[in-house]
N, C-alpha and C positions, 0 to 999 in steps of 0.2 A: 276732664280735670281729674287730678289725683291729689290726695292729701299727703303732706309731709308727715312721716312717721315720728319725727322729733318734736315739731311744734304745731302740727295740725294745719298749717297754712295751705290753702289750695294752690296747686302749681299747674301751669298749663300742660296740655298733652305733649309728650316728647321731652319735657324738661328733665335734665339730669341732676340739677341741684335746686334746693329750695330757695326761692327768691327772698325769703325773710331771714332764715338762720344759716343758709349755706350748706345744710346737710344734703348728702346724696339722696336722690329719689330712686327708690327701688322700683323696678318695672314689674307690673303685675301681669300674670298669665291671663290672657283673655278667655281661656277655657275654664280655669278653676280659681282664678284670682290670687294664686299663690305668688310670692315674690320670686323673681327669676334673676339670676346673675347677669350682669352686663355682658352682652355679646353671646349669650347662650343660644344654641340652635333649638333646644327643646326645654320645655318646662321640667324641672327636676321632680315635680310633684305628680303631674298627670301624664307626662310624655307628649304634651301638645307641641306640634311642630311650629315653633315661633317664627322661623325664617319663612316658612311657606304660608303662614297665616291661616292654616286650616286645621281643625281638630282631627286627630286620626280616626279613621273609621274602625270600629271595633271588629276584630276578627271573630268569626263564629267560634263558640266554645269548642275545645278539643273533645273528640269523641271519648266514650268510656272504653273504647277498644284500644288495645296495644299489641304491637308485634313483639314476639319473644322467641328466642331459641329454647325449645323444650325437648325433653326426652320422654318418650312415650313407651310404656310397658303394656303389652297385650298378652294375656294368659288365657288359655282355653283348655278345658278338660277333654281328654282324648276319649272318643266313643260315647260321649254323654247322651246323644240323641237315641242311639240304639239301646243304651243301658236303661233309658227312661221307660221304654216300652216293656221291659221285663221286671222293673223294680217297683216296690211300693212307694207311693208319693211321699209318705212321711219319712221313710228311710232315705229317699233321695234328698229330701230337704235337709235332713240332719247331716248327710255327707257334704252337701253344698255349703251349709252354714259353717261347718268346721273348716272347710277349704277356704271359704271367703274370709272368715275371721283370721285365718293364718296369713292369707295374702295381704289383707289390710294391715296387719301388724308388721309384716316384713316391709311393706312399702313405706309406712309411716315411720318405722324405725330408721330408715335411710333418708328421711326428709321429703318423701314424695306424698302424693295425695291420690286416693282412689276416686276417680271421676264418676265411673259408672260400673254397676254390677249388672251384667247381661246374662242372667241365668248361670250357665257354666263358664261364661267369659268375664274377665276382669280387665277394665281399662283404667290404667293409672298414669299419672303425669308427674314429671319432675321439672321444677323451674317455675311453678305457679303456686301461689301468687308471688312468691319471692324466689328469685334465681339464686342458685348456688354455683360457685365456680366449677364444681365437679359434678354437675347434674348427670352427664352421660355415665360417668363412673358409678355414681350412686344408683342409677337405674339398673345397670348391669349387676352390681352387687345385690340389689334387691331381687332381681330376677333369679340369680343363683341361689339366694337365700330362700326364695319361694320353692325352688326344687328341693332344697334341704328340708323345708317344712312339710312338703308333700310326702317326701320319703318318711319323715317321722310319723305322719298321719297313717301311712300304709303299715308301718311297723306297729302302730297302735290299733290296727284293724279296720281303718277307713280306706277302702279300696279306691284311690284316686290317682290318676296319672295326667300330667299336664305338659303342654308345649308352651314356650314363651318366646316372644320376639321383642326386641328393643330397637327403636329408631330415634334419631335426633334430627331436628330441623325447625324451620320457622313455622310459627302458627299465629293466628289471630286469637287473642284472648278477649272474650267479651265479658265484661264485668256487669253483673246484675245488681239491682237495688238491694237485695238481701245479702250481698257479699259473695255470691256464687260466681262461678266462671263457666263460660262456654268456650270450647277449643275447636277451632276450625283450621284445617290445613292438611296437606297431602301426607304430612308426617304421621297423622292418625290412620289414614287409609292404608298407608304402606305397612304400618305395624300389624294391622289386622290381616293383611295379605301374607306377610312373612311368617306370621305365627304358624300357618299351616305347613310351612316348609321346614320348621324346626324338627329335629329328631325327638322322638317320644322321650320325655324326661329331660330335654335339653333346652338350651337358650341360643338363639341366633340374633346377630346384630347387623345393622347396615354399615355402610362405609363411614359415615360421619361419627357414629357411636364408637366404632372401632378406632378411628384416628384419635379421638379425644380420650380414650381410656386404655389404650394398648399398653401404656407403661405401668398400669396398675392391675390389669387383667391379662391372664394368659388366654390366647386365642389360637385356633387353628383354622386355616382358610377352607372354604367349601366352594363348590362349583357355583357360579352365578345362577340365579333362578329366574324363571319367567313367570310373572304373575299377571292376573287380569288387570287391565287398565294401564299397564306399563308397556311402552313401545320397545324398550331395551331391557335385557336381562339385568338383574340387580345383584351386585357383588355382596356376598354375605360371609360372615365368620361365625364359627361356633365357639361360644364362651366356655372355656374349660374350668377356670376357677380364678379366684383373686390371688394376687401375689403381693409381696411386701411392697409398700409404696416407695416411690422415689420421685424426686422433683423434676420439673421441666423448666426451660429457660425462655425468657423473652424480653423484657423492656426496661426503659430508663425514664427518669424525669430529672428535675432540676434541684439545685441547692442542697444536695446531699453531701455528706463528708466526702472529701476527695481521697480515695484510697486506691492503691494498686495501679495507678496510671502514670507514675513518674517517668518511666521510660518513654512512653508516648508523648508526654508533655515535653520532655527533653528533645524529642524529634521535631516538635513544632518550633521550639526555641532555636534549634540548629537550622531549620529551614528558613526562619526569619533572618538569621545571621547570614546565610548564603545569599538570600535575596538582596540584602544590603551590601554585602561585600562585593558581589558580582554584578550588582545593579541589573539583575535579570529576574524575570518572573519565575516564581516557584509555585508548584501545585501540590497540595496535600489533600488527599481524599480520605476522610475518616469514615470507615464503613463498619457495619455490625448490625446484628438483629435489633429489633425495636427494644429499647430500654437498656441496652448494654453500656451506655455512657458516652455517646457521641457529643451530645449537647453539654454534658457536664465537663468533659475534657476541654471543649472549646471555651467554656466560661472560665475555667481555671487558667487557660492560656491568656485570656483577656485580663484576668487579675494580675498575672505576671507582667504583661506588657504595661498595664496601668501603673505598676509600681516602679517602672524603670524611668530614669531621668531623661532619656532620649525622647524627642518628639516623633510621634508616629500617628498616622491616621488609622482609625478602625471604622470600617463601614460594613454594615451587615444587612442582608435581605433574605427573605424566606420565599420558598416556592409554595404556593397555596395548594391544599389537598382537594381540588375540585376535579377529579378525574384527569382530563387532559391538561388542566392547569389554566391559569390566567396568564396570558402572554406577557413575558418580561416583567412580571410583578416584582421579582426580586431586584432587578436592576433599577426599576422605578423607585423602590424603597431606598436604595443606595444613593441615587441622585437626589431625592428629596431630603434625605438626612444630611447630605453634604451642603445643600443650599438652605437648610433649616425650614423647609416647607412643611406645613401641616395640612392634612386633609380638612376641608371645610373652610379654609381661608378664602377670602375674596380673590377673584382672578387677578386683580391689580396687584395685590400683595404677593401672590405667587409669582407673577411676572417680574415684580421688582426684585424679589429674592433671587430668582433664577438669573436675571440680568446681572446682578451683583456677583453671583457665584461665577458665572461665565467670564465676566469682565476681569475678575480677580485671577482667573486661570490663564486667559489667553490675551496677550498684548496685541496680536495682529488682528485687525478689525474684521477682515474677510473670514478668517478661520473662526473667530468668535461668533460671527453671524451664522456661519454654517453649523457649528456645534449647537448653538442656541436653538436654531430652527429644527435641526435633525432630532435632538433629544427632547425638545419641548413637550411632545405628546406624552412622554413617559412620566412627566411631573404634573400632568393635568392641564397643559395649555392646549390651545386650538390644534386638533389633529390635522387640520388642513395646512398648518404651517410646517409640518414635518417633511421628511424626504420621501420619495416615491419608490425607493429601492431598499430592500433589507440589507444588502451588502454595504450601502452607504451608512445605514444606521449602525452597522457593526463598526465601520471605520470611525464614525463619530464617537461611539461609546468607547472605543479603544483610545481615541485621542483624549477624551475626558479623563480616563483612568491614568494615562501616561502623564497628563498635566498635573494631576493631584500628586502622583508619585514623584514627580520632578521636584515638588516642594519638600516633602518628607516621605519616608517609606510608608507604603500603604498596605494594610491588611484587609483583604476582602473576604467576607464570610458569606457563603451561600448555603442556607439551611435546607434540608429535605430535598436534595437534588433529584431524588428518585421520582418526585412529583413534577419535575420540569418538563416543559414542552421540548420537542426536538429543536425548535428555534433557539432556545436559551442554551442548550447543549452546543449548538453550532457556534453561537456567539462566544462561549467560553473557550471552545477549541480555537476559534479565530484569535482570541486574546492571547492564548498560550503560544500560538504560532507566530504572531506578528508584533506583539508588544516589544518594543526595543528600548534598551537601556533604562529599564523601569524596575526599581526595587519594589516589587509587588509580591506579597504572599497571598495566594488564593487558597482558601480553605473551604472545602465542600464536604458537608455531611450527608450521608445517604445510607439507605438500607441496601442489602445485597441485590435487591431487584434492579438497582441501577445497571448492574453489569449484565443482567438478562436482557434489558431493553437496549443498552448501549455497550456491547461487549468490548468495544475498542476504546472506551473512555480512559484517557490518561496514558494509553499504551504508546510506546515508542517515543515518549517525550523525555528528554534528558533531565528535565527539571521536575519530573513528576514522581511523587511518592504516595503510596497507599498505606494507610494505617488501619489494619483490621483489628478491631477490638475483640478480645476473647473474654469469656466469663471470668469473674473473679475466683480466686482460690477459696476453699472452704474457710480458711482462717480469716481472710479478708472479708468474706461474706459475714462471718460471725462478728467481726469488728464493726462492720456497717450496721448490722441489726442491733448490736449493743449501743450504737449511737442513736438509733431511731426509736428504740423501745425504752420505756421507763424501767428503773430498777437494774438489778444485776442480771445480764442476759445469761451468763453461764449457769445460773441457778434456776432458770426457767424450766418447767417440766416439758415444754414443747420445743425446746432448743433443737433437738435432732430433727424433728419434723420440719421446723422452719428452715433449717439449713438444707435439708433434702429438697424441700419445695422450691427454695430460691434458686438453687442450681447456679449460683454465681452471677445471676442477673440483678443488677441494682434496682431496677424497677420492680421486679418480683419482691425484693426485700422491702422496698417502700410500701408496696400494696399489701403484702402479708402483715407487715407491722401495723399498718393503719387498721386493717380489718381486725387484727388481734386487739388493738386498743379500743375498737368499737364493739367488741363482744363477739366477733366472729371466731369460728373454730378452725385453726389452721390444719387440723387433722382432716377436715372434710373440704378443703379448698380445691379449686379446679386446677387442672394441668395446663389450661390454655388461658392466656392473658385476657382475651375477650370475655371469657366467662368470669374471670376475676373482676373486671370492671363492671360487668352487668350485675354481679352480686353486690358491689359497693353501691351502685345506683339504686338497686331495689331496697337497700337498707335505709335510704334517705326518707325523711318526711315527705308526704305527697306533694306539698307545694314546692319543695326544693327539687324533687325529682322532675316535676313538670317544668320548672324553670330551666333545668339542664336540657331537657328534651327540646323545648322551644328555642333555647339559645343555640343548640346544635345545628339548627337549620341556617342560622346566620353564617356559621363557619367556626374555625378554630378560634379566631378572634371575634369578639362580639361586643356589643354595647348594651348595657342594661336598659337604656331608654328604648332601644330597638325591640328588646324582649317584651317590654311593657306595651309598646305599640302593637306588637303581634298578638299579645294575649293579655289585654288590660285587666281581665278578671282573674289572672293567675295567682296573685298573692296580695295580701293587704299591706305587707311590710317588706318592700323590696330590699331595703337596707339590711334588715335582719337576715334575709335569705343570702345576700351577698356575703355578709360576715360569716354566716354558718358554712357556706360552701367554700369560702376562702380558708376558714379554719380547718376544714376537712381536707384541704389541698386538692379539691376537685377543680377549682378555678383559681386564678390569681389576677390581681390588678396589674395593669401595665402603667409604669410610672409616667410615661409621656404618651398621651393619646395621639393617634394619627388623625383624629377628627377634632376640629376646633370646638371647644366648649362642651364636649361630651366625654364622660368617663369611659374607659376601655378596659376590657378584661379578656383573658384568654383561658382556654381549657388547659389544665395542668399538662395534659398530653392529648394528642389528637385521637388516640384510641378511646378516651373518655367521650369525646365528641362523637366518634363513629358509632359507639355502642348506643349512646343516648339517641342518636338519629335513627338507628335501626329499630328502635322500639316504637317509633311512631308509625301509624298506618299510612298508607299511600294517600288517602283522602286528607289526613291531617297535614302530611308533608306538602301536598299541593296547596292547601290554604295558607300554610305558613310561608312557603316560598313566595307566593304572591304578596303576602304581607311584608316580607323583607324588602321586596322590590318597592312597595309603596313607601316604606320607611326611608329607603335610600333616596327615592325621588324627593321626599319631603325634607330630608336632611341637606341635600345639595341641589336645590332647584336650579341654580345658575351654573352648575358644573356637572351636568349629567354625563357629558362625554367622558369625563375622568372615571366615572363609575360604570361606563356602558357595558363592559364585559361582565362585571359582577351582576349588574341588573339583568343582562341577557341570561346568565347562568340561572339565576333564580326564576326568571320568567319562563325559560325553557323547561325547567323542572316542574313548575306549576302547570304548564301546558301539557306536558307528557303525562304526568301523574294524574292530572285532572281529567284528561281524556279517558284514562283507564277507569276512573271512579265515577265521573259525572258527565262524560260526553264532551263534545267540542264547545269551546268558548270563543266566539268571535272577538270579544273585547281583548282577550289574551293574545289572540293571533295578531291583532293590531299592535299591541305593545311589543310583542316579540319581533314583529317586522321593524318597528321603530328602532329598537335597540340593537337589532342585527346590523342595521345600516350604520348606527353610531359606533358600534364595536368595530365594524369593518373599516370605517373611516380612520380609526386609530391603528388597527393591526396591519393594514395594507402597507404601512411604512416599515413594519417590523417583520412580518411573516405572511407573504402572499398566500401561501397554502391555507393558513388559518383564516385569512380574510375571505378566501374563496368559499370556504365552508360556511362562514357567517353570511356571505352574500347569497349563497344558495338557500340558506335558511330564510333570508329576506324574500327571495323569489317565491319560495314555497308558502310563505305566510302572507303574501300580498293579497289584498282584498278585491282588487279590480285590475283591469289591464294597465291602467296608468301607473299604479304602484309597481306592478310586475315589470313593466317596460323600463322604468327608471332604475329599478334594482338590477335588471339585466345589463343596462348600460354600464353600471359600476362593476358588475361582474366581468364584462368584456374588457374594461380598462385594466383591472387587476390581472386578468388572464393574459392580456397583451404584455404587461410589465413582467409577468412571470415567464414569458416565452411560450405560453400555451396558445399558439396562434389559431389553430383550428377551433378550439373552445371559444376563443375570443370572437372569432368570426360568426360562429353559430349563435352565441349569446347576443351579439349585436344585431344579427338578422332577426332573431325572435323578438328582440326589443323593438325593432322597427315595426313588426307586425302588431305587437301588443299596443304600441303607442298610436299606430294608425287607427286601430279599433277604438282607442280612447279619445281620438281627436286631438292629440297633443302634437302640434306641428313642430315646435321647437325640439321636442323630445325625439321625433322622427329624424330631424336633421342631425341631432347629436349621434343617433344610432348610425346614420349613414356615414358620418365623419369617422366613427370608430371603425366601421368596415373599410373605409377608405385607407386609413393608415395601415391596417392589417394587410390589405391587398398590396399596398406598395412594398411593405417589407417582404412579402412573399414573391415579389417580382412582377406583379401584374399592373403595370403603370396605367393602361387604358381603363381598366376597371376602377382603379383608384381615382383617376381623374373624374370619371363619370359619376362616381358616388359623391365626390366632393362637389361637383356641379349641382347634383341633386340637392345636397345639403344647403348650398348657398341659395338656390332657387326657393327652397322651402321657407327660409327665414327672411327672404327679401321683404322689406316693409315692416318687419316686426320691431318692437321697441328694443333699444340696445341692451345687451347683457354680456356678462363675461363669457358665457357659452358661445354666443354668436360671434364675439371677438375672436375666440379660438377657432371657430369654423372659418371665418374670413381669412385668418392668418394661414391656416392649413391649406385653404383653397388657393391663396396667393402663391404658396410654395409649389403646389402642383402645377399651376400655370407657368411659373418661372421655369420649372424643370422641363416643361413641354415647349418652352420658347415663346409663350404668349405673354410677353413682358408688359405690355400696356395694361392688360387685365390684372396681371400680378401686382403691378404698382398700385392700381386703383384699390384692389382688395386689401393689400398690405397697409395702405394709408388709412383706409376705413378701420381696419383692426387696431392699428396704433392709436388713432384718435379715440376710438371707443374705449379701449383699455385704459388709456390715460384718463379719460373722463370718469370712468368707473373705479379708478384707483386699483387697477390690476397690473402690478409691475411685471409679473411673469409673462403675461400675455403681451404686454407692451414690448418687452425686450425681444420676444420672438418675432413680433410683427416688424419692429425696426430692422432686425437682422434680415428678414425676408425682403423687406423693402430695399435694403442695400444690395442684396443679391440680384433682385429683379432690375435694379437701376444700373447695372454694371456698364452697359454700353452707351448709356445716354446721360448719366449724371456724374460729373466730375467728383462729386462728394460721396460716391457710393462706398468707398473704402471707409470714410468717416462714419457713415451710417452703420456699416458692419461692425466697426469697432465700438460704436455707441451701444449697439445691441448686446455685444459681448460684455461690455463694462456694466450695463444695467443688470444683466443676469448674474454676474459675479458679485456685484454689490448686494443684490437681494438674496444671495445664497441659493439661487435656483440652479443647482448643479446640472441637472439633466438638460435644461435649456441652454446653459452656458456651453456645454459640450457641443450642442448643435450649432451654436453661434461661433464657436471656435472653428468648426469645420467650414462654415460659410465664409468666415473671415479669411482663413488661410487659403481657401480656394481662389479668392481674388488676390490675396497678398502675393502669391507665387508669381503672378503675371506683372506685378508692379515692382517688387523688390527682389524677386528671384526665389528659386526653390529652397535655397539654404535658409533664408529668412523665414519662409513659411514652415520649413521643417522644425526650426527652433521653437516657433510658437506652438505648433501642433504637439510637440513633445511635452510642453507644459500641460496641454489638455490631457494627454495620455497619463501623465503623472497624477493629475487631478482626478481623472476617472477611476484609477485604481486606488488612490488614496481614499476616495469617498465611496468606494464600493460599486461604481457604475461600470461593471465589466462589459455589458453589452454595448454601451455607448463608447467605451474604450476601444472596442473592435472597429467601430466606424472611424474613430480618430486615427487608428493605425492604418485604416484604408486611405485616409487623407495623407498620412505620412508616406505611404507607398506611392501615391500620385506625385508627391514632391520629389521623392527619390528617383522615380523613373524619368521625370522631367529633367532632373540633373544628370541621369545616366549612372547613378551610383549603384551598380549591380551588387557589389559585395555586401552592402547594407540591406539592399532590397530583397534578395533571394531568401534569406532566413525568415524574413517577415512574411513573405508569400507563403512559405510552407507552414508557418505558425498559424496564420489566419485560415488557411484551407483546413487544417486539422481541427481547429477550434470550431469552425462553422459546421463541419461534419458531425462533431460531437453534439452540437446544439440543434441538429435536425435539418440544417440547410436553409439558406436565405441569400439575399443579394451579396453578402460577404463572400460566400463561396464562389458566386459568379465572378465577382471582382478579382478574387484570387486566381481563378483560372485564366482570366483575361491578362492579368499582369504576368502570369507564368508564360503565356504564349508570347508576350512582348519580350520577356527575358530570353526565351529560346531563340527568338528572331535575332536579337542583338548578339547573343553568344555564337550565332552562326548555324544553329540547328534549325534551318528554315523549313525542312519538310515536316518535322514534328510540330513546329510552330504553326504551320498552315493547318494541319489536322486539328490542333487544339483550338485555334481561333475560329475556324469554321464551325466547330461544335458549340462554341460559346456565343457566337453571334445571335443565335435564336433567343437565348436567354436575355441578352442585352436588348434586343429589339422588344421583347415582351415587357421589360422594365419600362421602356418608353422614355427614359430620362436622357435628354440630349447629351448631358455630361458623360453618360455611360456609352451611348450609341456612337457618338462622333469619334472618340478615340478608338473604339472597337473597329469601326469601318475603316478608319485611316490605317491602322496597323494591319488589318486584314488585307487591304489593297496593297500596302507596301510589301507584305510577305509574298503575295502572289506575283507582283512585279519581279521580286527577287528570284522566285523559282521558275519564272518564264511563263506563268499563266496570265498573259496579258489580257485576254478576253475577260476572264474572271475578275482581274484587277480593275479593268475599266468599268465593269458593271458596279463593282463596289465603290469606285471613286464617284460615279454618277449618283449612287445612293447617298454617299457622304455629302455631295453637293446639295442634293435635295433635302437631306435631314438638317443641314445647317443653314438653309435658306432664310429662315426666320430668326436664326440666332447667329448672325455673322461673326460674333466674337468667338464662338467655338470653332468656326472655320479658320479664323486667324490663329487659334491655338494649335491646330493639328494639321493644317494643310501642308506644312513642310515635310511631314512623313511621306507624303505621296508625290512630292515635287519631282524627285529624280525620275520616277516612272512616267509621270504625266508629261514631263518636259520632252521626253523622247517619243511617247506613244500618242499623246493628245495635248499638245501645247495650247490649243485653243481652250480646252476645258480648264487647264491650269490657269490660264490668264483670266478666265471668267471668275474663278475662285479667288484669285489674288485681288482682282479689282473689287470683288464683292465682300472682302473681309473687313471686319471692323474690330480694331484692336481692343483688348482688355487693359493693356498697359505696355510699357516699353519692352518687356520680355517677349511677349507673343508678337509684338510689332516687328522686332528684329528677326523672329523666325519666319514671319510672312515675307520680310525683305529677302531672306535666303531663297524662298520660292521664286521671287522676282529675279534674283540673280541667276537661278537655274534656267529661267526663261531666256534671259539675255545670252547665257552660254549656248543654249540650244539654237538660237538664231544667229550665232557667230559673233555677237557683240562682246568680245572677251574683255575689253577695257572697261565697259560698263559693269560687267559681272565682277571684275576684280575690285573696282571701286566699291561696289555694293558689299562684297564679301569682306573687305577690310573693315567696313563699318559693323557688319553683323558679327564678325569674329571678336571684335573689341567688346561688343555687348555680351557675347557668349562667355568670354573670360571674366567680364565684370560680374555677371549674374551666376556663374558656376554651372554653365550648361555643358557638361563634359561630352556627352555623345553628340550633341548638336555641333559643338566645336570641332570634333573629329570629322564629322561629315563635311562641314564647311571648309576645313583645311584640305581635305581631299579634292573638293570641287575647285578651291583656289589653286591648288597645285596643277590641276588639269588646265585651268585657264592660263596660268603663268607659263606652263609648258607650251600651250598653243601659241603664245607670243614669242617662243623661242628660247626662253630663259630656263633651260632644263636644270641647271644647277640650283636655282632658287626653288624650283618645283621639288627637286630631290630633298632640299633642306627642309621644306615644309612637311613633306611626308615623313622624313626621318624624325622630325620633331614630334609628330603626332603618334608614331608607333608605340613608344614606351607607355604613353597614357592609355592607349587602347589595350595593351597587354595588362597593365596594372589593374584596370577596371573590368577585365574579363570580357571585353567587347570583341569577340572573335570575328564577327561580321566585318568590323572595321579593320582588324588586323589583316584579314584576307584581302580586302579592297586596297589597303595600303601596299601590301606585298605585290598585288597584281599591278598597281600603278607604278611601283618602283621597277618592276620587271619591264613594263612598257617604256619607262624612261631609259632604262639600260639598253633596250633594243633600239630605241630612237637614237641614242647617242652613238651606238655602234654603226647604225645605218648612216 
């Protein structure tokens, strides 16, 4: 029970309003009892995860150590040891004291600190406890000043000569209770080693010190030196002296006065006008060094667009700065923004908004279903609902963008493209190449590194423009500083220094002005932006500095409740810290949080985040990354898949950093394994290469053979989709061994099924079938599951291809019923299609089943399955309605495959189209397709596609009259066809081979092939019916008994092949002299050939009919028939028929003369 805060009346648990006065009942946090807003995910007071129902576990306090970039000065007196042997101790102490006092003064004058006095050696450090932006320069100036002081000592009578070395690098700073520091790092050891390489009375520096101070110090290069403990020689420079200071350039941030970019802004406005006028996509890439004004220009363009009366969409996404990036995060942000989806919302709400957005854009139901399913994972919906191919994802993304732009012009902004994965670059290139009639302006901001990683970005595109931002002029920089600093800038004593330091970079101007306002000295500011940011951070109060460091582990965007979760003891007043850091413009609030019920902030610039992160020790980073993951899990317990890649990033960092500092963590291995699988489940639809990396991580972090085996199965599936067949087979094989060790029978069956489909694609039909049989045997008697339904359907397909139709129908029916019961429409569609294929010869409703399977797959948006069902359907349709009808339908499949990015499946659809074209005899259309498929398959590494292309080329050579080359090619291809073991492939191969050898006079070889054809089609008499007509001419003369056995044993697939078998019967009648029966039969088959568009078969039958008519004495009618056939043979390039017609005409002429 809770009490109403207005009237005090007790209210039941869960009540939202008081039963007495009607006032709202504030929910109390179960952890601290503070009031919490309705719907909040976390308590605003203590950070308790309300949705998860568990108080956060406190992260261990951060260590007193920090990582910093420091500059170390090491000075040593030359010859001190030998001098000590000859000098009085008191005299020596006096000389050392004078020397040490001078060195200390010089170091401290330049802002450094003497860490240790080591007799004649002095170890000083710059950057501790507070970093300065120009610590390397300060250290070199101090070293040069030390030499001046020593010279002054010598002139005063103190005989001292020193060598000095300066190095810069990362070190661990250990803070003691008394405020002292300990410094550990190679930077210290290197300085002590290099000191001995300095010239007497000189200063040498290392690479990093030289790079950071070369604009302020004059150097001359020296030969690299080899020192103890270093594997490679160290580059060194000799410092000659300080020179007048001048500025350096680097970075930008937001909301500054807009100065000096009007021309670039006009370019963006013009690009938008072109996109709208031409209704074509335009690309503008805004590049420049960090801080030069890319984001500021984009924001000014937004302001311009917002002020115009025309309706336009503005959609923006950012690439996250996590090394390789989070896959397609920028596109996900764009999709969510369009649908109004917030992170942290219930799945139902997300699904509702997504459905409404898609329904509003796409009127056609099938397309809407496809786009909804394909892009759903990007907005946080079930990754299993997505597509299985990255190219299809690209096509769906392009369709979405085109649909939005069809309503109103669309401006797409991708920020920080230099952090993008290759997959996102590929998608944007795809968009630029294929978006049609779309008024889209694509703006990408990037650092110059983009062109190092992707040198061809935007190149060769007519609609692409690159805007390279240069530094501002001195006057514009002065104007900018005048806006940023209080008072009259022209009267400031540090005006010249500030202008010199800013060097036209707006972020430099911002950072210099802030530090000046906070008491920093611009005279001593660093030349590098990283040092500038580090200096700002070091000037913060300790609680604010720690807050920034902890927040940096979350990322550029962070949530204060996450920081509290990670470091609950970090500060007593989080609101005050946020206000202070916002006022200092280190962070800024984001107006619309991406997470429901949680405030969101971002770093003012990512470099602030990077520097803060770099100051944490690896041990602290490991603990904090693990804590971020814990917070993400608590924040979205029901939607972890949506955050899987972020969770994986943080857990991987925790694992790797923790291994370095504290050894292996089995619990972390388990969580990395879990989220590697979850991340791969999403990214496999977007970027197979990335998914394979994630799945390999899952394999590597598996705790036992069962986990490892299941992860390997997923690896095999993705590798198969990516075309990496050898890798897929190896992974599936190892998965089977692991799962056998684990005793997981169903898992072993899944592994065998994976190996089976890989073997089939590689053309080894027997191995494929045996593996499928093994898989079925393993799961026999096991409870139904979607996996088992898939295994049964795959096994049914294999049996059908081998001609074992009774077993194929049994397994397909089992798979269909199981899938239907389990609510697995994709598996059901496939099983129904296979059932239709297996029922061809025995079920009059087989075509209906095939069509049902196709419709189920199309309705469900299962593009991959739909393309298989298309092939199955048209394979039967050609025998019922003719090759033209089948070609029309399969052309729809080809369009669908390429529209949705299924290039591999599209090749199989083109193979089906070739089958239909050759049945028709349309050589002009078929030959270019043969060449295209052969070339594509060769580029992809070789598969059944290449074998099929070679078979069809031999067929074409035969029909064109090049029979010798046809014989050579078909004989070489038969071995590959036999290895595939698919009767659909073997039967036509044997028939054409036999026909070719009959044609060239190799009757013995032809008869052997014909007998093999008879044997191969014995259990599949419908394939005998489909192809026996090709060998009818040869067998009718050489072995009529064999031909009669084949004709009698044929079982038709439909009226088309039935008419072809009737032609073979007519040839038998002709051979035994029954010309009237042959003529009657041929008149029937010719009518069917004309009706179904069987060009070549019609030619063959007319030649046969002409012979039979001539045999009855009607030579004129025979000549008319042949003359009627010849133009068609010439038109379609059927040289074999032209030759036969000409020979028959010659025979008729000779007969008439005789």
